[in-house]
Every structure is written in structure tokens, then in C-alpha cells.
C-alpha positions as CSV (number, residue, x, y, z in Angstrom):
1,M,-17.1,-14.1,47.2
2,K,-16.9,-14.3,50.9
3,N,-17.0,-11.0,52.9
4,K,-13.4,-11.3,54.2
5,Q,-12.0,-12.1,50.8
6,F,-13.9,-9.2,49.3
7,I,-12.5,-6.8,51.9
8,M,-9.0,-8.0,51.3
9,W,-9.5,-7.7,47.5
10,C,-10.8,-4.1,47.9
11,T,-7.9,-3.2,50.2
12,T,-5.3,-4.6,47.7
13,L,-7.0,-2.7,44.9
14,L,-7.0,0.5,46.9
15,L,-3.3,0.2,47.6
16,A,-2.6,-0.6,44.0
17,F,-4.6,2.5,42.9
18,T,-2.9,4.7,45.5
19,A,0.6,3.5,44.3
20,V,-0.3,3.9,40.6
21,N,-1.7,7.4,41.3
22,A,1.5,8.3,43.2
23,Q,3.5,7.0,40.3
24,K,1.6,9.3,37.9
25,K,2.7,12.2,40.1
26,A,6.2,10.9,40.5
27,K,7.8,12.9,37.7
28,N,8.6,15.6,40.3
29,A,8.9,13.2,43.3
30,P,11.6,14.2,45.8
31,I,14.8,12.1,46.2
32,F,16.2,11.8,49.7
33,S,19.8,10.7,50.4
34,N,22.4,10.6,53.0
35,V,20.2,10.5,56.1
36,V,22.2,10.8,59.4
37,Y,20.5,10.4,62.8
38,E,22.9,11.2,65.7
39,G,22.1,10.8,69.4
40,M,23.8,13.1,71.8
41,D,22.3,12.6,75.3
42,Q,24.4,13.9,78.2
43,V,23.5,10.9,80.4
44,Y,25.6,8.6,78.2
45,K,28.5,11.1,78.0
46,D,28.5,11.2,81.8
47,N,28.1,7.4,82.2
48,P,30.5,5.7,79.8
49,L,30.2,1.9,79.8
50,K,32.7,-0.3,81.5
51,E,33.6,-3.7,79.9
52,N,31.0,-5.6,81.8
53,E,28.1,-3.1,81.5
54,F,25.2,-2.3,79.1
55,Y,22.7,0.5,78.9
56,T,19.0,0.4,79.7
57,P,16.6,1.3,78.0
58,I,17.6,-1.5,75.6
59,L,15.1,-0.1,73.0
60,Q,15.2,3.7,73.0
61,G,12.4,5.8,71.7
62,F,8.8,4.7,71.0
63,Y,8.9,1.0,71.9
64,P,6.4,0.6,74.7
65,D,4.6,-2.3,76.4
66,P,7.2,-5.0,76.0
67,A,6.5,-8.7,76.3
68,I,9.0,-11.4,76.1
69,T,9.4,-15.2,75.7
70,R,12.1,-17.8,75.4
71,K,12.8,-21.0,73.5
72,G,16.1,-22.6,74.4
73,D,18.7,-19.8,74.1
74,D,16.5,-17.7,71.8
75,Y,14.6,-14.7,73.3
76,Y,11.9,-12.9,71.4
77,M,10.4,-9.6,72.5
78,V,7.5,-7.6,71.0
79,C,6.2,-4.1,71.7
80,S,3.2,-1.9,70.9
81,S,3.1,0.0,67.6
82,F,-0.4,1.6,67.5
83,A,-1.0,3.0,64.0
84,V,2.6,2.4,62.8
85,F,3.1,-0.1,60.0
86,P,4.1,-2.9,60.1
87,G,2.4,-3.6,63.4
88,V,4.0,-5.1,66.6
89,P,7.8,-4.7,66.3
90,I,9.7,-7.9,67.2
91,F,13.3,-8.4,68.3
92,H,15.5,-11.4,68.8
93,S,18.4,-12.0,71.2
94,K,20.6,-14.8,72.5
95,D,21.6,-13.0,75.8
96,L,19.1,-10.1,76.6
97,V,21.8,-7.6,75.8
98,N,22.3,-7.8,72.1
99,W,19.1,-7.5,70.0
100,T,18.3,-8.0,66.3
101,D,15.4,-6.1,64.7
102,L,13.1,-8.6,62.9
103,G,10.6,-6.0,61.6
104,G,6.9,-6.3,62.5
105,V,4.7,-9.3,63.2
106,L,1.6,-7.8,61.5
107,N,3.2,-6.9,58.1
108,N,0.4,-7.9,55.7
109,V,-1.8,-4.9,55.0
110,D,-4.6,-7.2,53.7
111,E,-4.9,-8.5,57.2
112,F,-3.9,-5.5,59.4
113,N,-4.8,-2.2,57.8
114,P,-4.8,0.8,60.1
115,H,-5.5,3.2,57.2
116,D,-8.1,5.2,59.1
117,T,-6.7,4.9,62.6
118,G,-5.7,7.6,65.0
119,I,-2.0,7.4,65.8
120,S,-2.6,6.1,69.3
121,A,-5.1,3.4,68.2
122,G,-4.1,0.5,65.9
123,V,-2.5,-2.3,68.0
124,Y,-1.1,-2.2,71.5
125,A,0.0,-4.2,74.5
126,P,0.9,-7.5,72.8
127,G,1.8,-10.7,74.5
128,I,4.2,-13.3,73.2
129,T,4.5,-16.9,74.5
130,Y,6.3,-20.0,73.4
131,N,4.3,-23.2,73.8
132,P,6.7,-26.2,74.2
133,H,3.8,-28.7,73.9
134,N,3.4,-28.0,70.2
135,D,6.6,-26.1,69.5
136,T,4.7,-23.0,68.5
137,F,5.0,-19.2,69.3
138,Y,1.8,-17.2,69.9
139,M,1.5,-13.4,69.6
140,I,-1.8,-12.1,71.0
141,V,-2.8,-8.5,70.9
142,T,-5.8,-6.0,70.7
143,A,-6.2,-4.4,67.3
144,F,-8.3,-1.3,67.2
145,S,-8.5,-1.2,63.4
146,G,-10.4,-3.0,60.7
147,G,-12.9,-4.5,63.2
148,L,-10.3,-7.1,64.3
149,G,-10.5,-6.8,68.1
150,N,-8.5,-9.3,70.0
151,I,-6.5,-11.5,67.7
152,I,-3.8,-14.2,67.9
153,V,-1.1,-15.2,65.3
154,K,1.2,-18.2,65.4
155,T,4.5,-19.4,64.0
156,K,7.0,-22.2,64.4
157,D,9.8,-19.7,63.8
158,P,9.4,-15.9,64.4
159,K,12.3,-15.2,62.0
160,Q,10.3,-16.7,59.1
161,G,7.1,-14.7,59.6
162,W,3.7,-15.4,61.2
163,G,0.3,-16.9,60.2
164,S,-2.9,-15.0,59.6
165,P,-4.7,-13.3,62.5
166,I,-7.3,-15.4,64.2
167,K,-10.1,-13.3,65.8
168,L,-10.9,-14.2,69.4
169,D,-14.3,-13.8,70.8
170,F,-13.8,-11.7,73.9
171,G,-13.7,-8.0,74.7
172,G,-11.2,-5.9,76.8
173,I,-7.6,-5.2,76.1
174,D,-4.0,-6.3,77.0
175,P,-4.4,-10.1,76.4
176,S,-1.6,-12.6,77.1
177,I,-1.7,-16.4,76.8
178,F,-0.2,-19.0,79.2
179,F,0.3,-22.7,78.7
180,D,0.4,-25.0,81.8
181,D,2.5,-28.1,82.3
182,D,-0.4,-30.2,81.2
183,G,-0.7,-28.4,77.9
184,K,-3.8,-26.5,78.8
185,G,-4.0,-22.9,77.6
186,Y,-5.4,-19.8,79.4
187,V,-5.9,-16.2,78.3
188,V,-5.8,-13.4,80.7
189,H,-6.7,-9.7,79.9
190,N,-7.9,-6.4,81.2
191,D,-11.7,-5.6,81.1
192,A,-14.3,-3.4,82.5
193,P,-16.2,-4.7,85.6
194,D,-19.5,-6.5,85.0
195,K,-22.3,-4.1,83.9
196,G,-23.5,-2.0,86.8
197,K,-20.5,-2.9,89.1
198,E,-18.0,-0.2,88.2
199,L,-17.3,1.4,91.5
200,Y,-15.1,4.4,90.5
201,S,-13.3,5.9,87.5
202,G,-10.4,3.6,86.5
203,H,-12.0,0.5,88.2
204,R,-11.0,-2.4,86.0
205,V,-10.7,-6.2,86.4
206,I,-8.5,-9.0,85.1
207,K,-10.4,-11.8,83.4
208,M,-9.3,-15.3,82.5
209,W,-10.6,-17.7,79.8
210,D,-9.8,-21.3,79.1
211,Y,-8.2,-21.6,75.6
212,D,-8.9,-24.3,73.1
213,V,-5.4,-25.0,71.8
214,E,-6.6,-27.3,69.0
215,N,-9.1,-24.9,67.6
216,D,-7.5,-21.6,68.7
217,K,-10.4,-20.0,70.5
218,V,-11.5,-19.1,74.0
219,I,-14.0,-21.6,75.3
220,P,-17.4,-19.9,75.8
221,G,-18.6,-19.6,79.3
222,T,-15.2,-20.2,81.0
223,D,-14.6,-16.5,81.6
224,K,-13.9,-15.6,85.2
225,I,-12.8,-12.4,87.0
226,I,-9.6,-13.3,88.9
227,V,-8.6,-9.8,90.1
228,D,-11.1,-7.1,90.9
229,G,-9.7,-3.5,90.9
230,G,-6.2,-4.4,91.9
231,V,-4.1,-5.1,95.0
232,D,-6.6,-3.5,97.5
233,L,-10.0,-2.6,96.2
234,S,-10.8,-0.5,99.3
235,K,-8.1,1.9,98.2
236,K,-9.7,2.3,94.7
237,P,-6.7,1.2,92.6
238,I,-6.9,2.3,89.0
239,W,-6.2,0.6,85.7
240,I,-5.2,-2.9,86.6
241,E,-4.0,-4.2,83.2
242,A,-1.2,-5.9,81.2
243,P,-1.6,-9.3,83.0
244,H,1.0,-12.1,82.6
245,L,0.6,-15.5,84.2
246,Y,3.6,-17.6,85.3
247,K,4.2,-20.9,87.0
248,K,7.1,-21.5,89.4
249,D,7.6,-24.3,92.0
250,G,4.1,-25.5,91.5
251,S,2.5,-22.1,92.2
252,Y,0.9,-19.6,89.8
253,Y,1.9,-16.0,89.7
254,L,-0.1,-13.2,88.1
255,M,1.8,-10.0,87.4
256,C,0.0,-6.8,86.3
257,A,0.5,-3.1,85.8
258,E,-1.5,-0.9,88.2
259,G,-1.9,2.9,88.5
260,G,-2.2,3.9,84.9
261,T,0.6,4.4,82.4
262,G,1.7,7.8,83.8
263,G,3.3,9.0,87.0
264,W,1.5,6.5,89.3
265,H,2.4,3.5,87.1
266,S,3.7,0.4,88.9
267,E,3.9,-3.4,88.7
268,V,2.2,-5.7,91.2
269,I,2.2,-9.5,91.7
270,F,-0.3,-12.1,93.0
271,K,0.0,-15.8,93.8
272,S,-2.4,-18.8,93.7
273,D,-2.3,-22.5,94.0
274,S,-4.5,-22.7,90.9
275,P,-4.4,-21.0,87.5
276,K,-7.9,-19.7,88.1
277,G,-7.2,-18.3,91.6
278,P,-8.0,-17.1,94.1
279,F,-5.0,-14.8,93.6
280,I,-3.6,-13.3,96.7
281,P,-1.5,-10.1,96.4
282,A,2.1,-10.1,97.6
283,P,2.6,-8.0,100.8
284,S,5.6,-6.4,99.2
285,N,3.6,-4.7,96.3
286,P,4.5,-2.8,94.2
287,I,7.5,-4.8,93.0
288,L,8.5,-2.0,90.5
289,T,7.7,1.7,90.4
290,Q,9.3,5.1,90.2
291,R,6.4,7.1,91.6
292,Y,7.8,7.9,95.1
293,F,10.9,10.0,94.2
294,A,11.8,13.6,93.8
295,K,10.5,15.1,90.6
296,D,13.8,17.0,90.0
297,R,16.1,14.0,90.4
298,E,19.1,13.7,88.1
299,N,18.7,11.5,85.0
300,K,15.1,11.0,85.8
301,V,13.3,7.8,84.7
302,D,9.6,7.7,85.4
303,W,6.3,5.9,84.6
304,A,7.9,2.4,85.2
305,G,5.5,-0.5,84.8
306,H,3.8,-2.8,82.2
307,A,6.3,-5.6,82.6
308,D,7.0,-9.2,81.6
309,L,9.4,-11.8,83.1
310,V,11.7,-14.3,81.6
311,K,14.4,-16.6,82.9
312,G,17.7,-15.3,81.3
313,P,21.3,-16.5,81.0
314,N,22.6,-18.4,84.0
315,D,19.0,-19.0,85.2
316,Q,18.8,-15.4,86.4
317,Y,15.3,-13.9,86.0
318,Y,14.9,-10.6,84.2
319,G,12.0,-8.2,83.6
320,V,11.4,-6.0,80.6
321,F,9.1,-3.0,81.2
322,L,8.2,0.4,79.9
323,A,9.4,3.7,81.4
324,V,10.1,7.2,80.1
325,R,13.1,9.7,80.2
326,P,11.6,13.2,80.5
327,N,13.6,16.2,79.4
328,E,14.5,19.2,81.4
329,E,11.0,20.6,81.1
330,D,9.7,17.2,82.4
331,R,8.2,16.5,78.9
332,V,8.2,13.1,77.3
333,N,9.3,13.4,73.6
334,T,11.1,10.1,73.2
335,G,7.9,8.3,74.3
336,R,7.6,5.1,76.4
337,E,10.7,3.0,76.0
338,T,11.7,-0.6,76.8
339,F,13.9,-1.0,79.9
340,I,15.3,-4.1,81.6
341,L,16.3,-5.1,85.1
342,P,17.4,-8.3,86.8
343,V,14.7,-9.8,89.0
344,D,15.3,-11.5,92.4
345,W,13.0,-14.5,92.7
346,S,14.9,-16.3,95.4
347,G,12.0,-15.7,97.8
348,E,8.3,-16.4,97.5
349,F,7.7,-13.4,95.2
350,P,9.8,-11.8,92.5
351,V,11.1,-8.3,93.0
352,F,12.8,-6.1,90.4
353,E,16.4,-5.5,91.6
354,N,16.8,-1.8,92.2
355,G,13.3,-1.3,90.8
356,L,12.1,0.5,93.9
357,I,14.9,3.1,93.9
358,P,15.7,5.7,91.1
359,L,16.7,3.8,88.0
360,E,20.2,4.0,86.8
361,P,21.3,4.1,83.1
362,K,23.7,1.1,83.3
363,L,23.5,-2.5,84.3
364,E,26.0,-5.3,84.8
365,M,25.9,-7.7,82.0
366,P,25.0,-11.4,82.5
367,K,28.2,-13.4,83.0
368,G,29.8,-14.6,79.7
369,V,28.0,-12.0,77.5
370,D,29.9,-9.4,75.4
371,N,28.2,-6.1,74.6
372,K,27.9,-5.9,70.8
373,T,25.1,-3.4,70.6
374,G,25.4,-1.3,67.5
375,Q,27.8,-3.8,65.9
376,D,27.4,-6.8,63.6
377,G,23.8,-6.0,62.9
378,F,22.7,-5.7,66.5
379,F,20.4,-2.8,67.5
380,P,22.3,0.2,69.0
381,N,21.7,1.9,72.3
382,G,23.3,4.7,74.3
383,N,24.6,7.5,72.0
384,F,25.0,6.3,68.5
385,T,24.9,7.5,64.8
386,F,22.7,5.8,62.2
387,K,23.5,6.6,58.6
388,D,21.6,5.5,55.5
389,D,22.3,6.3,51.9
390,F,19.5,3.9,50.8
391,S,21.9,1.9,48.6
392,A,21.2,-1.4,50.4
393,D,18.9,-3.9,48.7
394,K,16.6,-4.0,51.8
395,L,15.3,-1.0,53.7
396,D,16.3,-0.9,57.3
397,Y,13.5,-2.0,59.7
398,R,13.8,1.1,61.8
399,W,12.2,3.0,58.9
400,I,8.4,2.7,59.4
401,G,5.2,3.8,57.8
402,L,2.2,5.5,59.4
403,R,-1.2,3.8,58.7
404,G,0.2,1.9,55.7
405,P,3.2,0.1,54.3
406,R,6.4,1.9,53.3
407,E,6.4,0.0,50.0
408,A,3.3,2.0,48.9
409,F,5.2,5.2,48.4
410,I,9.0,4.5,48.1
411,E,11.1,3.7,45.1
412,K,14.8,3.3,44.9
413,A,16.7,5.9,42.8
414,K,20.3,6.0,41.6
415,N,21.3,8.5,44.2
416,G,18.9,7.8,47.1
417,L,15.3,7.1,47.8
418,K,12.4,8.5,45.9
419,I,9.2,9.2,47.9
420,L,6.1,9.2,45.7
421,P,3.8,11.9,47.1
422,F,0.3,11.0,48.1
423,E,-2.5,13.5,47.9
424,T,-2.6,13.3,51.6
425,N,-1.5,16.0,54.2
426,I,0.3,15.0,57.3
427,K,-2.7,16.3,59.3
428,E,-5.1,13.7,57.9
429,V,-5.9,10.4,59.5
430,K,-4.9,8.5,56.4
431,P,-1.7,6.8,55.2
432,T,0.9,9.4,54.6
433,S,3.8,9.3,52.2
434,T,6.3,9.7,55.0
435,L,9.1,7.5,56.0
436,F,9.5,7.7,59.7
437,H,12.4,7.1,62.2
438,R,11.7,7.2,65.9
439,Q,13.2,10.0,68.0
440,M,15.5,8.0,70.3
441,H,17.3,10.6,72.3
442,R,16.4,13.8,74.1
443,S,19.3,15.6,72.2
444,F,19.8,14.6,68.6
445,S,20.2,15.7,65.0
446,F,18.4,14.3,62.0
447,T,19.8,15.4,58.7
448,T,19.1,14.6,55.1
449,T,19.8,15.8,51.6
450,L,16.8,16.6,49.4
451,E,16.7,16.9,45.6
452,Y,13.3,18.3,44.6
453,K,11.6,20.7,42.2
454,P,7.9,21.2,43.2
455,K,5.5,22.1,40.5
456,S,3.0,24.2,42.5
457,E,2.2,25.3,46.0
458,K,0.3,22.0,46.5
459,D,3.7,20.2,46.3
460,L,6.0,20.0,49.3
461,A,8.8,17.7,50.3
462,G,11.0,17.8,53.4
463,V,11.1,16.6,56.9
464,V,8.6,16.4,59.8
465,A,8.8,16.1,63.5
466,L,5.6,14.5,64.6
467,Q,3.8,13.4,67.7
468,N,0.4,13.0,66.1
469,E,-1.7,14.3,63.2
470,G,-2.5,17.5,65.2
471,S,0.9,18.0,66.9
472,N,3.8,18.3,64.4
473,Y,6.2,20.5,62.6
474,V,6.7,20.5,58.8
475,F,10.0,21.8,57.3
476,G,10.0,21.5,53.5
477,V,10.4,23.0,50.1
478,T,7.4,24.3,48.1
479,K,6.6,26.7,45.3
480,K,4.8,30.1,45.2
481,D,4.3,31.7,41.8
482,K,7.7,31.2,40.1
483,D,9.8,31.1,43.2
484,Y,10.8,28.2,45.5
485,Y,10.6,28.5,49.3
486,L,11.6,26.6,52.4
487,V,8.7,26.7,54.9
488,L,8.6,25.9,58.6
489,A,5.0,25.2,59.7
490,K,3.4,24.2,63.0
491,N,0.2,22.1,63.3
492,T,-1.5,22.1,66.6
493,W,-4.7,20.5,67.9
494,P,-6.1,22.5,70.9
495,R,-7.5,20.2,73.5
496,R,-7.0,17.3,70.9
497,Q,-10.4,17.9,69.4
498,G,-11.9,20.1,66.7
499,E,-10.0,21.6,63.8
500,I,-6.2,21.5,63.6
501,I,-4.6,25.0,63.6
502,S,-1.9,25.5,61.0
503,E,0.7,28.3,61.2
504,T,3.7,29.2,59.1
505,L,6.4,30.1,61.5
506,A,9.0,31.1,59.0
507,S,9.9,30.9,55.3
508,V,12.8,31.8,53.1
509,K,13.3,31.8,49.3
510,V,15.8,29.1,48.2
511,D,17.7,28.1,45.1
512,I,17.0,24.5,44.3
513,K,19.3,24.1,41.4
514,E,21.5,22.0,43.7
515,P,20.3,19.6,46.5
516,I,19.5,21.2,49.8
517,K,20.3,19.8,53.2
518,L,17.6,19.8,55.9
519,Q,18.2,19.2,59.6
520,I,16.1,18.8,62.7
521,K,18.1,19.3,65.8
522,A,17.1,19.2,69.5
523,N,18.7,19.8,72.8
524,G,16.0,18.6,75.3
525,D,13.0,20.8,74.8
526,K,14.7,23.2,72.4
527,Y,14.3,22.3,68.8
528,E,15.9,23.9,65.7
529,F,15.2,23.6,62.0
530,K,18.2,24.2,59.8
531,Y,19.1,24.1,56.2
532,S,22.3,24.3,54.1
533,S,22.5,25.3,50.4
534,N,26.2,24.5,50.1
535,G,26.2,21.2,52.0
536,T,28.3,22.5,54.8
537,D,27.1,25.7,56.4
538,F,23.7,25.4,58.2
539,E,21.3,28.3,58.8
540,N,18.5,28.3,61.3
541,L,15.0,29.1,60.2
542,G,12.5,30.1,62.8
543,G,14.8,30.4,65.8
544,I,14.7,28.1,68.9
545,I,11.3,26.4,69.1
546,S,9.7,24.5,72.0
547,G,9.2,20.8,71.5
548,A,6.2,20.8,73.8
549,I,3.7,19.7,71.2
550,L,6.0,16.7,70.4
551,S,5.7,15.5,74.0
552,T,3.2,12.8,75.1
553,D,2.1,14.7,78.1
554,V,1.2,17.8,76.0
555,A,0.0,16.2,72.8
556,G,-1.7,13.2,74.5
557,G,-1.7,9.6,73.3
558,F,0.7,6.7,73.8
559,T,3.4,7.2,71.1
560,G,6.7,9.1,71.0
561,A,7.9,11.7,68.6
562,M,8.9,10.5,65.1
563,L,11.1,12.2,62.5
564,G,10.0,11.7,58.9
565,L,11.0,12.2,55.3
566,Y,7.8,13.7,53.9
567,A,6.3,14.3,50.5
568,T,2.8,15.5,49.7
569,S,0.7,16.8,46.8
570,A,-1.8,18.2,49.2
571,N,0.3,20.9,50.9
572,D,-1.2,23.8,52.7
573,A,2.0,25.1,54.4
574,L,2.5,28.3,52.4
575,P,5.3,30.9,52.6
576,K,4.8,34.0,54.6
């Protein structure tokens, strides 16, 4: 048996064994029902939409590193997903305002399996390109799991799924693919300088390869550095990355992120008469950034960069990019989100309209477009409420797994959704039996009804608020001796290395003869964990708690906070 087939067979067998093992333990599996996520950000209350307006970010919460392409009137956009499964979320739109969630591009665990991947590894910085010469869509990405490296997948129709990953023979990260008017293909990506030529920390280059369209591989020996360091090497620019190549009016434009994905993030542009350069930076760089403004500005949006361009309705260019919305403590709990701005390309170089002033929460819609966000199956934005009683035949795509597919641990029940507990703790770098929903607002509530009877202190079911395996809160029902307890535990990872420290913050004895309601509620940095035994009156457990460990800047990494329905048979969060 070939090695790849053997690995796929072992993976399938392991998943089957895990699912069967979970089924054996499922006699006391928890049932979750009536989940309600409600966003309540003040910025949307203070800035109601007029008839011709829509909100940005267009994808709230942990949807970073957007890339976009177009075929006719169809737009497709992908984002990073890291260790979330399925990998590489993809959305479709006809107008850049109203988006439909299509799930994930990498949804076959036999081919993409981040089972042992840190939450900020997995896959990130995808590119998506439509090639009109062969009527094919290409998604190219770096996969830090399963030894994949840089891969590309193809399809004729993104709504119908994608082909198997094709491994590409080059290093570096952040690849994107470009097809010229003559049908030739080129791959550009971030990489380290040639050996011995790194001049300073953060010194990176942009490389290009010729791409063999017939055989789907980069052509050996064609690699070339087309940007060294960034706009001005003498100023020691850092982290030139996320390159995208475009052609307009016979000239080639290379757009990249520069400055790192934090407070100095920006977008820069270069021009050349040839796809292989030399690329000359625009004198107006950067063309998008938020790094120059007062830190205490109202409705602060920061870290803007990592962008992609597309010609939108009425031949108006638009750019999608990542940015963050810090809370009042300047912490980033919602993660890096997908924003959009119109782009003025009437001159030689494109410039993001109002991308060099403090970003506003609203934009004017393209002419002829109606705002249907949150209606008719379109993804919501602004303040909204998402309800799920799990009665639908198909689980909503916004529910995601961590390091493995949702299907490995969920089972429909008459009155909700059963989660089959793995013998895995939320602190482990393994697939967890947790159904996650992204935190999409700074102020929100996340409420569910739990029906559960744990058999021992090793059993726990409830909800989690998680930034990573070492930065999370667990709020669930467990057993001690003959009594049942609701426990609030905090897991922290000092300096993001070494042993995770677990602490029970509070616990209370509960009666589980009737279902119990659990709620996570936040107002900026202030988080509360509440419960209700009668279904109406909520009591706080543990007081007001800081959300610091749920923020990217404190916990580290590249993701945003996630809220999960959690079950485990390896619990160590014990009552006080």
C-alpha cells in the first residue's frame, strides 16, 4: 500500500475508533439545546444604518487574512482558519455586501488533519484566484500540519467542493497565484532571505516562481526574489508578506502587507512592466494603515493590512483586509476580522479610500445593491442574534471544530444536540469534543440549555470561552462524591510555555433533575459566567472576570476568542 494511502487509512481508522469510543461513553452524553448568541456592541447602537449603508467589518470575529476573486458576478472570499476544522472558510457574494457562508475548503480530514496542531498553526493566509483560461478556481495556502507545506486545490465551482490538495515544492508562507493574459501562471510568496543574507530581525523577501498550469507545480529553477525587505530596505522594514499580483492597463502591480500583523501593520504597492520585475514602490506608500493615530480614539480600529483587491459592482475597485476592534482595555478578543473599503484606482497606483484616516464602521453601498445581511440566508453583521435549536437537518457552518471535524463528536437528539465526550481535556493539543462559535462582538451573551448527568468527577459538560489551549475558561457541570456541582475554572499558560496552570475560581452545588441554563456574557473586558436553574433567573458565579487571557495580545497567537459547547471524560476542573 502506498504511504499516502496508508496514512489516510490510519487516519480514518483513528477517527472511527474515536467516534466508537465516544459512543460507548455516550450513555451520559450531554444534550445542548436552544443556543442564543446575541451581539450588543455600542458602536452599532450609536451608528444605525441608513438605507444606502452597510457595516464593515463584513465578517466579524476570527476571520483574518482575507483573499478574494471574481468570476462574472460571483465573488468568492477565503480566510485563515489555523487549527479550526474545516480549514479555510469560504464565502460567496453577488455584490460584496451580502455574503453566504459556504463552509470550509479543506473539509476532508483524510487530506487535512490538524489533530496535533497548536491553535495558531494549521493553515493560514490563503489565496484564491479564478483562471479564465481554463475556467478553474485555485485556492493556495500554507498548511502547517500533516507535513503538507504549501498546497493548492482546484475546482470548477466553489459551491460544489474542491479537489484534493496538491503539494507544491517551495518553502515560505503566504502564497498566491496569478494568471497573465497569455495564460502563464506565477506564484508569489513570502520567504526568508537567502542563507547568510538576513540583515535584521524581521527581514523577509517576496519570491516568485513560474507555475506549470498543465501539471500543477512550480517550475524548478525559476524562483526569483522580486522584493527584498520591503519598500525601503535602508529603513529596515519588517515582515513583507501576503503578496498579491495584479495586471492593469498593461502594467503589473504587486501589493503586500508590511510592518507585521500588529500595531505597525500596513499595505504597500509596487509596479513593474514585467511580472518578474523589477518592482518599483509607489511614492504614496503605505496605501492603507491605521498606525499613525491616537491610541484612545473613539471606535478604534487598528492593525489594518493584509489585503486583496477585486473589481466590484459598477467597475469600482474594492479591497478586503484584516483589522481589529480592541475593547476599552485595548485588548483584542474578537481577533482579526475581515473589513472592506472602496479603492480609488483612477491614478497610477491604487489607494484605499479613507484607509489612511481612522476607519469608520459604515460604508455607502454600491449603487443598485440592497442590504440583506442577516436575512434570506446571508451572513449577519452589526448587532444581531443567532439562535439554534439544532432541529435543522444540516448544522450551521458557523459551528466549527478544533483540530478535527464536528461530525466526530455530535449526534442529533430529539430535544437538541448530543455531544459525545472525548477522553480529551480542553487543555490538550488534540481534537476536543467542543462545538465552537466565534466571539463576534466585544459585548455579547452566549446562552444554552444543558441536560446532563455526569457519572464521576472525570465527566464535565458545559461551555468554554477559549483563546487557546492554555488561555481559557471552563464553566460546566461535574460530580463530586454523590453531589453535582457547577464549576468555573481558569486555565492559563504563563509566557505561553511550560505547564498550563489550572485554577477553580468558583463552584456551587446544583440540582440537575431539570435542565440548567448556562451563559457567558461580556461587556468589553468584563466577562460574567451565569446559570439559571429555573430557566428565567440567572445567578452569577465567580463575579466579574477579566477577559485578558481571551485577548490575542495577552494570550498570543493569531486567532480570536471562541465560545464552545464542551464535553469531556477527562475533566480536572474540580469543585472547591
